[in-house]
Steps between C-alpha positions, in 0.01 A plus 500: 500500500805704403490369143171688452676829575739440211203494264416857596237421763506713811472343844151639552377356169615151598332529840176634351483221241570242771213631715262515201576136416460398865163676526378344175594151621328567834180612326505197269551272800208655689278483191580131446415426863165678473409315179529161672 
């Protein structure tokens, strides 16, 4: 993910965004399982 750093993103910002996306997908997955 070094190409993100060239856009002005710091390492922590990339990691935080990755975790936010991962958590959102996890919540959506759990919600879809509960709806069935």
